[in-house]
MMTF fields as JSON, N, C-alpha, C and O atoms, coordinates in Angstrom:
{
  "mmtfVersion": "1.0.0",
  "mmtfProducer": "UNKNOWN",
  "numBonds": 263,
  "numAtoms": 264,
  "numGroups": 66,
  "numChains": 1,
  "numModels": 1,
  "chainsPerModel": [1],
  "groupsPerChain": [66],
  "chainIdList": ["A"],
  "bondAtomList": [4, 2, 8, 6, 12, 10, 16, 14, 20, 18, 24, 22, 28, 26, 32, 30, 36, 34, 40, 38, 44, 42, 48, 46, 52, 50, 56, 54, 60, 58, 64, 62, 68, 66, 72, 70, 76, 74, 80, 78, 84, 82, 88, 86, 92, 90, 96, 94, 100, 98, 104, 102, 108, 106, 112, 110, 116, 114, 120, 118, 124, 122, 128, 126, 132, 130, 136, 134, 140, 138, 144, 142, 148, 146, 152, 150, 156, 154, 160, 158, 164, 162, 168, 166, 172, 170, 176, 174, 180, 178, 184, 182, 188, 186, 192, 190, 196, 194, 200, 198, 204, 202, 208, 206, 212, 210, 216, 214, 220, 218, 224, 222, 228, 226, 232, 230, 236, 234, 240, 238, 244, 242, 248, 246, 252, 250, 256, 254, 260, 258],
  "bondOrderList": [1, 1, 1, 1, 1, 1, 1, 1, 1, 1, 1, 1, 1, 1, 1, 1, 1, 1, 1, 1, 1, 1, 1, 1, 1, 1, 1, 1, 1, 1, 1, 1, 1, 1, 1, 1, 1, 1, 1, 1, 1, 1, 1, 1, 1, 1, 1, 1, 1, 1, 1, 1, 1, 1, 1, 1, 1, 1, 1, 1, 1, 1, 1, 1, 1],
  "groupList": [{"groupName": "MET", "atomNameList": ["N", "CA", "C", "O"], "elementList": ["N", "C", "C", "O"], "formalChargeList": [0, 0, 0, 0], "bondAtomList": [1, 0, 2, 1, 3, 2], "bondOrderList": [1, 1, 2], "singleLetterCode": "M", "chemCompType": "L-PEPTIDE LINKING"}, {"groupName": "ALA", "atomNameList": ["N", "CA", "C", "O"], "elementList": ["N", "C", "C", "O"], "formalChargeList": [0, 0, 0, 0], "bondAtomList": [1, 0, 2, 1, 3, 2], "bondOrderList": [1, 1, 2], "singleLetterCode": "A", "chemCompType": "L-PEPTIDE LINKING"}, {"groupName": "TYR", "atomNameList": ["N", "CA", "C", "O"], "elementList": ["N", "C", "C", "O"], "formalChargeList": [0, 0, 0, 0], "bondAtomList": [1, 0, 2, 1, 3, 2], "bondOrderList": [1, 1, 2], "singleLetterCode": "Y", "chemCompType": "L-PEPTIDE LINKING"}, {"groupName": "GLN", "atomNameList": ["N", "CA", "C", "O"], "elementList": ["N", "C", "C", "O"], "formalChargeList": [0, 0, 0, 0], "bondAtomList": [1, 0, 2, 1, 3, 2], "bondOrderList": [1, 1, 2], "singleLetterCode": "Q", "chemCompType": "L-PEPTIDE LINKING"}, {"groupName": "ARG", "atomNameList": ["N", "CA", "C", "O"], "elementList": ["N", "C", "C", "O"], "formalChargeList": [0, 0, 0, 0], "bondAtomList": [1, 0, 2, 1, 3, 2], "bondOrderList": [1, 1, 2], "singleLetterCode": "R", "chemCompType": "L-PEPTIDE LINKING"}, {"groupName": "PRO", "atomNameList": ["N", "CA", "C", "O"], "elementList": ["N", "C", "C", "O"], "formalChargeList": [0, 0, 0, 0], "bondAtomList": [1, 0, 2, 1, 3, 2], "bondOrderList": [1, 1, 2], "singleLetterCode": "P", "chemCompType": "L-PEPTIDE LINKING"}, {"groupName": "THR", "atomNameList": ["N", "CA", "C", "O"], "elementList": ["N", "C", "C", "O"], "formalChargeList": [0, 0, 0, 0], "bondAtomList": [1, 0, 2, 1, 3, 2], "bondOrderList": [1, 1, 2], "singleLetterCode": "T", "chemCompType": "L-PEPTIDE LINKING"}, {"groupName": "GLU", "atomNameList": ["N", "CA", "C", "O"], "elementList": ["N", "C", "C", "O"], "formalChargeList": [0, 0, 0, 0], "bondAtomList": [1, 0, 2, 1, 3, 2], "bondOrderList": [1, 1, 2], "singleLetterCode": "E", "chemCompType": "L-PEPTIDE LINKING"}, {"groupName": "LEU", "atomNameList": ["N", "CA", "C", "O"], "elementList": ["N", "C", "C", "O"], "formalChargeList": [0, 0, 0, 0], "bondAtomList": [1, 0, 2, 1, 3, 2], "bondOrderList": [1, 1, 2], "singleLetterCode": "L", "chemCompType": "L-PEPTIDE LINKING"}, {"groupName": "LYS", "atomNameList": ["N", "CA", "C", "O"], "elementList": ["N", "C", "C", "O"], "formalChargeList": [0, 0, 0, 0], "bondAtomList": [1, 0, 2, 1, 3, 2], "bondOrderList": [1, 1, 2], "singleLetterCode": "K", "chemCompType": "L-PEPTIDE LINKING"}, {"groupName": "VAL", "atomNameList": ["N", "CA", "C", "O"], "elementList": ["N", "C", "C", "O"], "formalChargeList": [0, 0, 0, 0], "bondAtomList": [1, 0, 2, 1, 3, 2], "bondOrderList": [1, 1, 2], "singleLetterCode": "V", "chemCompType": "L-PEPTIDE LINKING"}, {"groupName": "ASP", "atomNameList": ["N", "CA", "C", "O"], "elementList": ["N", "C", "C", "O"], "formalChargeList": [0, 0, 0, 0], "bondAtomList": [1, 0, 2, 1, 3, 2], "bondOrderList": [1, 1, 2], "singleLetterCode": "D", "chemCompType": "L-PEPTIDE LINKING"}, {"groupName": "ILE", "atomNameList": ["N", "CA", "C", "O"], "elementList": ["N", "C", "C", "O"], "formalChargeList": [0, 0, 0, 0], "bondAtomList": [1, 0, 2, 1, 3, 2], "bondOrderList": [1, 1, 2], "singleLetterCode": "I", "chemCompType": "L-PEPTIDE LINKING"}, {"groupName": "GLY", "atomNameList": ["N", "CA", "C", "O"], "elementList": ["N", "C", "C", "O"], "formalChargeList": [0, 0, 0, 0], "bondAtomList": [1, 0, 2, 1, 3, 2], "bondOrderList": [1, 1, 2], "singleLetterCode": "G", "chemCompType": "PEPTIDE LINKING"}, {"groupName": "SER", "atomNameList": ["N", "CA", "C", "O"], "elementList": ["N", "C", "C", "O"], "formalChargeList": [0, 0, 0, 0], "bondAtomList": [1, 0, 2, 1, 3, 2], "bondOrderList": [1, 1, 2], "singleLetterCode": "S", "chemCompType": "L-PEPTIDE LINKING"}, {"groupName": "TRP", "atomNameList": ["N", "CA", "C", "O"], "elementList": ["N", "C", "C", "O"], "formalChargeList": [0, 0, 0, 0], "bondAtomList": [1, 0, 2, 1, 3, 2], "bondOrderList": [1, 1, 2], "singleLetterCode": "W", "chemCompType": "L-PEPTIDE LINKING"}],
  "groupTypeList": [0, 1, 2, 3, 4, 5, 6, 3, 4, 7, 8, 7, 1, 1, 4, 9, 10, 10, 4, 3, 3, 7, 8, 11, 4, 1, 12, 1, 7, 13, 4, 8, 6, 10, 4, 6, 0, 6, 1, 7, 7, 4, 1, 3, 14, 7, 1, 4, 15, 1, 1, 1, 1, 6, 1, 4, 1, 13, 4, 4, 9, 13, 14, 3, 2, 4],
  "groupIdList": [1, 2, 3, 4, 5, 6, 7, 8, 9, 10, 11, 12, 13, 14, 15, 16, 17, 18, 19, 20, 21, 22, 23, 24, 25, 26, 27, 28, 29, 30, 31, 32, 33, 34, 35, 36, 37, 38, 39, 40, 41, 42, 43, 44, 45, 46, 47, 48, 49, 50, 51, 52, 53, 54, 55, 56, 57, 58, 59, 60, 61, 62, 63, 64, 65, 66],
  "secStructList": [7, 7, 7, 7, 7, 7, 7, 2, 2, 2, 2, 2, 2, 2, 2, 2, 2, 2, 2, 2, 2, 2, 2, 2, 2, 2, 2, 2, 2, 6, 1, 7, 7, 7, 7, 7, 7, 7, 2, 2, 2, 2, 2, 2, 2, 2, 2, 2, 2, 2, 2, 2, 2, 2, 2, 2, 2, 2, 2, 2, 2, 2, 2, 6, 6, 7],
  "xCoordList": [-49.837, -49.333, -48.091, -47.295, -47.967, -46.884, -45.578, -45.471, -44.381, -43.231, -42.803, -43.115, -42.168, -42.052, -40.465, -39.823, -39.839, -38.215, -37.93, -38.744, -36.74, -36.293, -35.731, -35.187, -35.96, -35.427, -33.936, -33.263, -33.473, -32.04, -31.587, -30.665, -32.325, -32.188, -32.029, -31.104, -33.078, -32.991, -31.877, -31.338, -31.31, -30.362, -29.033, -28.249, -28.952, -27.761, -27.74, -26.753, -28.835, -28.89, -28.185, -27.338, -28.644, -28.224, -26.653, -26.012, -26.243, -24.75, -24.074, -22.97, -24.601, -23.968, -23.939, -22.997, -24.93, -24.893, -23.754, -22.928, -23.701, -22.567, -21.17, -20.259, -21.006, -19.667, -19.4, -18.235, -20.419, -20.038, -19.616, -18.766, -20.279, -19.965, -18.456, -17.718, -18.15, -16.747, -15.702, -14.698, -16.035, -15.079, -15.081, -14.021, -16.176, -15.989, -15.311, -14.768, -15.481, -14.568, -13.237, -12.374, -12.84, -11.356, -10.721, -9.736, -11.449, -10.899, -10.801, -9.859, -11.852, -11.608, -10.467, -9.966, -10.133, -9.259, -7.766, -6.719, -7.832, -6.382, -5.836, -4.641, -6.712, -6.296, -6.306, -5.681, -7.161, -7.487, -7.315, -7.708, -6.728, -6.523, -7.203, -6.907, -8.022, -8.735, -7.959, -7.614, -7.764, -7.202, -7.594, -8.01, -7.389, -7.945, -6.72, -5.57, -7.149, -5.897, -5.231, -5.845, -3.819, -3.132, -3.526, -4.06, -3.262, -3.345, -2.669, -3.212, -1.433, -1.019, -1.929, -2.456, -2.107, -2.951, -4.345, -4.954, -4.705, -6.025, -5.862, -6.749, -4.712, -4.294, -4.247, -5.035, -3.28, -3.245, -4.749, -5.068, -5.36, -6.739, -7.489, -7.943, -7.646, -8.361, -7.691, -8.434, -6.603, -5.816, -6.227, -6.789, -5.971, -6.531, -7.974, -8.287, -8.828, -10.317, -10.511, -11.269, -9.809, -9.998, -9.453, -9.96, -8.463, -7.93, -8.982, -9.369, -9.293, -10.476, -11.625, -11.945, -12.267, -13.329, -13.07, -13.92, -11.825, -11.411, -11.588, -12.223, -10.957, -10.804, -12.396, -12.76, -13.109, -14.439, -15.155, -15.734, -15.157, -15.643, -15.131, -15.908, -13.844, -13.281, -13.988, -14.496, -14.069, -14.543, -16.234, -16.759, -16.845, -18.335, -18.228, -18.858, -17.517, -17.867, -17.388, -18.055, -16.226, -15.996, -16.86, -16.976, -17.589, -18.624, -19.807, -20.482, -20.178, -21.254, -21.22, -22.2, -19.876, -19.734, -19.618, -19.364, -19.835, -19.745, -20.88, -20.859],
  "yCoordList": [-64.276, -63.128, -62.718, -63.593, -61.561, -61.185, -61.076, -60.736, -61.406, -61.391, -59.864, -58.82, -59.854, -58.53, -58.474, -59.338, -57.447, -57.301, -57.128, -56.518, -57.647, -57.632, -55.849, -55.279, -55.334, -53.919, -53.809, -54.829, -52.822, -52.569, -53.065, -53.837, -52.52, -53.064, -54.524, -55.122, -55.07, -56.753, -57.203, -58.167, -56.777, -57.081, -56.955, -57.885, -55.932, -55.366, -56.536, -57.269, -56.719, -57.556, -58.905, -59.405, -59.481, -60.575, -60.749, -61.775, -59.772, -59.645, -59.463, -59.995, -58.712, -58.669, -60.081, -60.436, -60.825, -62.28, -63.028, -63.64, -62.985, -63.689, -63.28, -64.098, -61.893, -61.398, -61.714, -61.971, -61.763, -62.07, -63.606, -63.989, -64.415, -65.948, -66.225, -67.142, -65.391, -65.422, -65.038, -65.711, -63.855, -63.483, -64.468, -64.62, -65.149, -65.894, -67.254, -67.881, -67.623, -68.938, -68.465, -69.275, -67.28, -66.82, -66.967, -67.625, -66.284, -66.336, -67.826, -68.168, -68.755, -69.994, -70.797, -71.813, -70.396, -71.245, -70.59, -71.129, -69.596, -68.695, -68.057, -68.06, -67.567, -66.554, -65.19, -64.297, -65.055, -63.623, -63.547, -64.492, -62.447, -62.43, -61.084, -59.99, -61.222, -60.071, -59.882, -60.798, -58.497, -58.174, -56.727, -55.938, -56.53, -54.943, -54.179, -54.615, -52.944, -51.72, -51.601, -51.818, -51.207, -51.017, -49.432, -48.719, -48.985, -47.628, -46.668, -45.587, -46.983, -45.99, -46.085, -45.046, -47.196, -47.168, -46.404, -45.882, -46.421, -45.875, -44.315, -43.539, -43.91, -42.295, -42.013, -41.207, -42.683, -42.181, -42.235, -41.417, -43.088, -43.191, -42.028, -41.309, -41.81, -40.556, -39.293, -38.674, -38.915, -37.895, -37.779, -36.759, -38.909, -38.819, -38.181, -37.222, -38.856, -38.702, -37.233, -36.622, -36.559, -35.171, -34.286, -33.173, -34.669, -33.866, -33.811, -32.757, -34.856, -35.059, -34.082, -33.157, -34.385, -33.642, -32.175, -31.371, -31.819, -30.28, -29.776, -28.802, -30.586, -30.161, -30.144, -29.315, -31.055, -31.131, -29.762, -29.076, -29.374, -28.301, -27.059, -26.115, -26.966, -25.711, -25.641, -24.57, -26.664, -26.824, -26.366, -25.767, -26.75, -26.57, -25.134, -24.444, -24.547, -22.942, -22.175, -21.194, -22.538, -21.694, -21.635, -20.639, -22.863, -22.887, -21.812, -21.431, -21.28, -20.704, -19.365, -18.634, -18.9, -17.389, -17.304, -16.271, -18.494, -18.278, -17.667, -17.468],
  "zCoordList": [-102.75, -102.349, -103.34, -103.681, -103.728, -104.656, -104.029, -102.85, -104.912, -104.65, -103.926, -104.499, -102.804, -102.203, -102.226, -101.63, -102.921, -102.778, -101.392, -100.699, -100.828, -99.568, -99.474, -100.42, -98.398, -98.079, -98.025, -97.879, -98.116, -98.305, -96.514, -96.249, -95.674, -94.123, -94.081, -93.532, -94.75, -94.701, -95.39, -94.846, -96.511, -97.267, -96.251, -96.061, -95.774, -94.978, -93.832, -93.782, -92.897, -91.943, -92.258, -91.519, -93.5, -94.003, -94.29, -94.061, -94.737, -94.998, -93.827, -93.709, -92.806, -91.504, -90.869, -90.16, -91.127, -90.338, -91.019, -90.344, -92.347, -92.893, -92.637, -92.514, -92.553, -92.099, -90.905, -90.598, -89.98, -88.532, -88.408, -87.605, -89.261, -89.029, -89.811, -89.451, -90.815, -91.335, -90.31, -90.075, -89.7, -88.556, -87.372, -86.765, -86.989, -86.152, -86.227, -85.317, -87.701, -88.179, -88.277, -87.938, -88.683, -88.855, -87.32, -86.986, -86.632, -84.935, -84.423, -83.708, -84.824, -84.348, -85.227, -84.747, -86.315, -87.032, -86.731, -87.086, -86.163, -85.546, -86.836, -87.133, -87.496, -88.759, -88.392, -88.964, -87.256, -86.855, -85.404, -84.719, -84.821, -83.392, -82.854, -83.334, -81.947, -81.414, -79.993, -79.247, -79.79, -78.467, -78.251, -79.099, -77.001, -76.46, -76.769, -76.818, -76.976, -77.34, -75.905, -74.86, -75.991, -74.85, -74.451, -75.3, -73.256, -73.048, -73.892, -74.118, -74.427, -75.278, -76.645, -77.043, -77.303, -78.476, -78.317, -79.251, -77.133, -76.959, -76.771, -77.126, -76.211, -76.269, -77.653, -78.148, -78.412, -79.714, -80.577, -81.439, -80.247, -81.017, -80.808, -81.699, -79.186, -78.974, -79.695, -80.457, -79.572, -80.16, -81.396, -81.795, -82.211, -83.77, -83.781, -84.487, -82.887, -82.964, -82.761, -83.515, -81.686, -81.359, -82.402, -82.546, -83.151, -83.999, -85.271, -85.777, -85.609, -86.751, -86.425, -87.172, -85.153, -84.908, -84.917, -85.298, -84.471, -84.428, -86.07, -86.473, -86.72, -88.266, -88.934, -89.767, -88.475, -89.084, -88.513, -89.355, -87.329, -86.834, -87.46, -87.606, -87.859, -88.536, -89.834, -90.166, -90.588, -91.927, -91.96, -92.899, -90.855, -90.747, -90.584, -91.385, -89.658, -89.207, -90.458, -90.789, -91.243, -92.474, -93.547, -94.262, -93.712, -94.968, -94.473, -95.429, -93.281, -92.976, -93.29, -93.145, -93.82, -94.255, -95.879, -96.499, -96.405, -97.893, -98.547, -99.761]
}
């Protein structure tokens, strides 16, 4: 059977596995801390997300009339 080059999806899946292993190792070694967002951080994040969505909608609407 001839060599078949891996697909981009397969290459990305392999990179994801390596990246996840590196994250797990960093957490285990104490180099990385994972925590949940506070209520205030969540509110700030949602406000930024809503503002960005509004800006995207505005740009999209304006380009229809060109």
